[in-house]
N, C-alpha and C positions, 0 to 999 in steps of 0.2 A: 305489246299485246294488241291484237286486232279487236276493235269493238264488235259486239254481237249485233247482228241485224235480224229482226223478226218481221216477217210479212204478216200483216193482219189477215187472218182467214175469215171467210164468210161466217162460219159457225161461231166465231167470237163476237159477232155483232148483233145488234137488235134490228128492227125493221127499218130504221133510219140509217143503217149501215155504220153505226157508231159502235166502237169496241166497248164491251161490257167492262165495268170497272174492276171486276174480279180477275180479269185476264192479265192485268198489269202485274199481279203477284206471280203468276206463272212465268211471265216474260223475265222478271227479275231472277227467278230460279233458273231459267234457261241460260241467262247470261252468266250467272254465278257458276253453273256447271261447266259452261264453255270456258270460262276463265281458268278453272281448275284443270281442265283438259289441256289448255294452252300452256299452263304452268308445268305440265308433266305429272299431274296428280289426278288422273281421271277418277271421277266419283265412284265408279263401279270397282275400281282397284282399291280405293280407300275402304270400301265396305268389305271387300275380300280380306283386307288386312285387319278387319275388326273395328274400323273407325267409322262412327256414325256422326253426322253433323246436323242435328235438328235445329230448326228455326225456333228461337225463344222470343223474338219480337220482330214486328214488321210495321213499317209505316209507308204510306203512299199518298202523295199530294198531287192531285190532278190539276193540270194547267190548261190543257187544250185537248179537244177530242181527237182520237185516232179513228180512222175510217177503214172500211174494207179495202184491201189491197195496198194500204200504205206500208212503206218500209220504215220500221222504227229502229233507230240505232240506239243501243243501250250501252252506255259507257259506265264502267265501274270506276268510281273516284273515291278518294279519301278512305282507302282501305286500311283497316286497323286489325292487328293480330297480336295477341299477347301470350300465345302458347296454348290457351284453352278456349278463348273466345275469338270470333271472326266477325268483324263488323264491316259491312259494305254499304256505300252510298251509290245510288244509281241516278243517272240523268238519261231520260228517254226522249229522243228527238225525232221528229218526223223528217225524213231525208228529203221529202218533196219541197217543203217550205222552211226547213230549219227551225220550226217552232218546237219548243219543249212541250211535250204532251204530259209528262209527269216526272216527279222526282220521288225517290224512296230510299229506305234504309232497311237492311235486315241485320239482325244479330243472331248468330248461331254459335253453338258450342261444340266441343268434341267429346263424345262419350263412347264407351265400349258397348258391346252387345247386351251387357247387364244393366245398362243405363247409368253407369258410374262415370263421372267426369274423368277425362284422361288428359295428361299433358303431352302434347306432341314433342315438346323439347326433351322430355325425359324418356318417352316410350317410342317415338317415331322420328328420330333426329333427321332423317333424310327429308321427310315431308316438312318438318319444321324449318329446315335450312332453305328449302325452295321458297316457302312463304316469306321467310325473313329476308332472304337475299333479294327477292323481287321488291319488297318494300324498301330495303336499304338502297336499291339502285333506281328508285323512282325519282 
């Protein structure tokens, strides 16, 4: 899988051109959606199939500031999937100086449109197999 690169936009920064802390959560989401796309499970297709994946917890640890126009490489590491929950750890690195700007973790689950938990293994075996096979081959 290719890492996700996010260029820090001007509107994401304060007057000192430092990225606002809330944007890192958006970047993690962008990287997670990109990961699913690369895996062959585009998020829009999952939703069309009736699969929704809300975030149930998120953490972000800030290490070094990101600035306007920096390219931030977001690597998804230590991914866990048990058929219902999807846990992803992130390392966000400034490509200009290789400094880690933040680390984070998201936990999401899989639910149907009625908000009920669903097992991908039982209900969407193709999606389950793509996630499982990726993790087995890491």
